[in-house]
TIRO-2110 file (N, C-alpha, C; in Angstrom, 1 decimal):
// TIRO-2110
6.4, -3.7, -34.0, N, 1, A
6.3, -3.1, -32.7, CA, 1, A
5.3, -3.9, -31.9, C, 1, A
5.6, -4.4, -30.8, N, 2, A
4.7, -5.1, -29.9, CA, 2, A
4.4, -4.2, -28.7, C, 2, A
3.1, -4.2, -28.4, N, 3, A
2.6, -3.4, -27.3, CA, 3, A
2.8, -4.3, -26.0, C, 3, A
3.5, -3.8, -25.0, N, 4, A
3.8, -4.6, -23.8, CA, 4, A
2.8, -4.3, -22.7, C, 4, A
2.0, -3.3, -22.8, N, 5, A
1.0, -3.0, -21.8, CA, 5, A
-0.1, -2.1, -22.4, C, 5, A
-1.2, -2.1, -21.6, N, 6, A
-2.4, -1.4, -22.1, CA, 6, A
-2.1, 0.1, -22.2, C, 6, A
-1.3, 0.7, -21.3, N, 7, A
-1.0, 2.1, -21.3, CA, 7, A
-0.2, 2.5, -22.6, C, 7, A
0.7, 1.6, -23.0, N, 8, A
1.5, 1.8, -24.2, CA, 8, A
0.6, 1.9, -25.4, C, 8, A
-0.3, 1.0, -25.5, N, 9, A
-1.2, 0.9, -26.7, CA, 9, A
-2.1, 2.2, -26.7, C, 9, A
-2.6, 2.5, -25.5, N, 10, A
-3.5, 3.7, -25.4, CA, 10, A
-2.7, 5.0, -25.7, C, 10, A
-1.5, 5.1, -25.3, N, 11, A
-0.7, 6.3, -25.6, CA, 11, A
-0.4, 6.4, -27.1, C, 11, A
-0.1, 5.3, -27.7, N, 12, A
0.2, 5.3, -29.1, CA, 12, A
-1.1, 5.7, -29.9, C, 12, A
-2.3, 5.2, -29.5, N, 13, A
-3.5, 5.6, -30.2, CA, 13, A
-3.8, 7.1, -29.9, C, 13, A
-3.5, 7.6, -28.8, N, 14, A
-3.7, 9.1, -28.5, CA, 14, A
-2.8, 9.9, -29.4, C, 14, A
-1.6, 9.4, -29.6, N, 15, A
-0.6, 10.1, -30.5, CA, 15, A
-1.1, 10.1, -31.9, C, 15, A
-1.6, 9.0, -32.4, N, 16, A
-2.1, 8.9, -33.7, CA, 16, A
-3.3, 9.8, -33.9, C, 16, A
-4.2, 9.9, -32.9, N, 17, A
-5.4, 10.7, -33.0, CA, 17, A
-5.0, 12.2, -33.1, C, 17, A
-3.9, 12.6, -32.4, N, 18, A
-3.4, 14.0, -32.5, CA, 18, A
-2.8, 14.3, -33.8, C, 18, A
-2.2, 13.3, -34.4, N, 19, A
-1.5, 13.5, -35.7, CA, 19, A
-2.5, 13.3, -36.9, C, 19, A
-3.7, 12.9, -36.7, N, 20, A
-4.6, 12.5, -37.7, CA, 20, A
-4.7, 13.5, -38.9, C, 20, A
-4.9, 14.8, -38.7, N, 21, A
-4.9, 15.7, -39.8, CA, 21, A
-3.6, 15.7, -40.7, C, 21, A
-2.5, 15.6, -40.0, N, 22, A
-1.2, 15.5, -40.7, CA, 22, A
-1.1, 14.2, -41.5, C, 22, A
-1.6, 13.1, -40.9, N, 23, A
-1.5, 11.8, -41.6, CA, 23, A
-2.4, 11.8, -42.8, C, 23, A
-3.6, 12.3, -42.7, N, 24, A
-4.5, 12.4, -43.9, CA, 24, A
-3.9, 13.2, -45.0, C, 24, A
-3.2, 14.3, -44.7, N, 25, A
-2.6, 15.2, -45.7, CA, 25, A
-1.4, 14.4, -46.3, C, 25, A
-0.6, 13.8, -45.5, N, 26, A
0.6, 13.1, -46.1, CA, 26, A
0.2, 11.9, -46.9, C, 26, A
-0.9, 11.2, -46.5, N, 27, A
-1.4, 10.1, -47.3, CA, 27, A
-1.8, 10.5, -48.6, C, 27, A
-2.4, 11.7, -48.7, N, 28, A
-2.9, 12.2, -50.0, CA, 28, A
-1.8, 12.9, -50.9, C, 28, A
-1.1, 13.8, -50.2, N, 29, A
-0.2, 14.7, -51.0, CA, 29, A
1.3, 14.5, -50.7, C, 29, A
1.6, 13.6, -49.8, N, 30, A
3.0, 13.4, -49.4, CA, 30, A
3.8, 12.6, -50.4, C, 30, A
5.1, 12.5, -50.2, N, 31, A
6.0, 11.8, -51.0, CA, 31, A
5.7, 10.3, -50.9, C, 31, A
6.3, 9.5, -51.7, N, 32, A
6.1, 8.0, -51.6, CA, 32, A
6.5, 7.5, -50.2, C, 32, A
7.6, 8.1, -49.7, N, 33, A
8.1, 7.6, -48.4, CA, 33, A
7.1, 8.0, -47.3, C, 33, A
6.5, 9.2, -47.4, N, 34, A
5.5, 9.7, -46.4, CA, 34, A
4.3, 8.8, -46.5, C, 34, A
3.9, 8.4, -47.7, N, 35, A
2.7, 7.5, -47.9, CA, 35, A
3.0, 6.2, -47.2, C, 35, A
4.2, 5.7, -47.4, N, 36, A
4.6, 4.4, -46.9, CA, 36, A
4.6, 4.5, -45.3, C, 36, A
5.1, 5.6, -44.8, N, 37, A
5.1, 5.8, -43.3, CA, 37, A
3.7, 5.8, -42.8, C, 37, A
2.8, 6.5, -43.4, N, 38, A
1.4, 6.6, -43.0, CA, 38, A
0.8, 5.2, -43.0, C, 38, A
1.1, 4.4, -44.1, N, 39, A
0.6, 3.0, -44.2, CA, 39, A
1.1, 2.2, -43.0, C, 39, A
2.4, 2.4, -42.7, N, 40, A
3.0, 1.6, -41.5, CA, 40, A
2.3, 2.0, -40.2, C, 40, A
2.1, 3.3, -40.0, N, 41, A
1.4, 3.8, -38.8, CA, 41, A
0.0, 3.2, -38.7, C, 41, A
-0.7, 3.2, -39.8, N, 42, A
-2.0, 2.6, -39.8, CA, 42, A
-2.0, 1.1, -39.4, C, 42, A
-1.0, 0.4, -39.8, N, 43, A
-0.9, -1.0, -39.5, CA, 43, A
-0.6, -1.1, -37.9, C, 43, A
0.2, -0.3, -37.4, N, 44, A
0.5, -0.3, -36.0, CA, 44, A
-0.8, 0.2, -35.2, C, 44, A
-1.5, 1.1, -35.8, N, 45, A
-2.8, 1.5, -35.1, CA, 45, A
-3.7, 0.3, -35.0, C, 45, A
-3.9, -0.5, -36.1, N, 46, A
-4.7, -1.7, -36.1, CA, 46, A
-4.2, -2.7, -35.0, C, 46, A
-2.9, -2.8, -34.9, N, 47, A
-2.3, -3.7, -34.0, CA, 47, A
-2.6, -3.3, -32.5, C, 47, A
-2.6, -2.0, -32.3, N, 48, A
-2.9, -1.4, -31.0, CA, 48, A
-4.4, -1.7, -30.6, C, 48, A
-5.3, -1.5, -31.6, N, 49, A
-6.7, -1.8, -31.3, CA, 49, A
-6.9, -3.3, -31.1, C, 49, A
-6.2, -4.1, -31.8, N, 50, A
-6.4, -5.6, -31.7, CA, 50, A
-5.8, -6.0, -30.3, C, 50, A
-4.7, -5.4, -29.9, N, 51, A
-4.1, -5.7, -28.6, CA, 51, A
-5.1, -5.3, -27.5, C, 51, A
-5.7, -4.2, -27.6, N, 52, A
-6.7, -3.7, -26.5, CA, 52, A
-7.9, -4.6, -26.5, C, 52, A
-8.4, -5.0, -27.7, N, 53, A
-9.5, -5.9, -27.8, CA, 53, A
-9.2, -7.2, -27.2, C, 53, A
-8.0, -7.8, -27.5, N, 54, A
-7.6, -9.0, -26.9, CA, 54, A
-7.6, -9.0, -25.4, C, 54, A
-7.1, -7.8, -24.9, N, 55, A
-7.0, -7.7, -23.4, CA, 55, A
-8.4, -7.7, -22.8, C, 55, A
-9.3, -7.0, -23.5, N, 56, A
-10.7, -6.9, -23.0, CA, 56, A
-11.3, -8.3, -23.0, C, 56, A
-11.1, -9.1, -24.1, N, 57, A
-11.7, -10.4, -24.2, CA, 57, A
-11.1, -11.3, -23.2, C, 57, A
-9.8, -11.3, -22.9, N, 58, A
-9.2, -12.1, -21.9, CA, 58, A
-9.7, -11.8, -20.5, C, 58, A
-9.9, -10.5, -20.3, N, 59, A
-10.4, -10.0, -19.0, CA, 59, A
-11.9, -10.5, -18.8, C, 59, A
-12.7, -10.5, -19.9, N, 60, A
-14.1, -10.9, -19.7, CA, 60, A
-14.2, -12.4, -19.6, C, 60, A
-13.3, -13.1, -20.2, N, 61, A
-13.3, -14.6, -20.2, CA, 61, A
-12.9, -15.1, -18.8, C, 61, A
-12.2, -14.3, -18.1, N, 62, A
-11.7, -14.7, -16.7, CA, 62, A
-12.9, -14.5, -15.7, C, 62, A
-13.9, -13.8, -16.0, N, 63, A
-15.0, -13.5, -15.1, CA, 63, A
-15.9, -14.7, -15.0, C, 63, A
END
């Protein structure tokens, strides 16, 4: 999944934040598929943070 804009990445991170209690439970007690899904969401979460960081860096370098 590629984030196409700042708002998309921020919305995704808000969604993950709301799901956090469920994700923690599934990561510990869920099926193998649930654990794999949580792992994938964590990877996407890292990508969203990296995307936002890159936007910030490019914005600061333009100044």
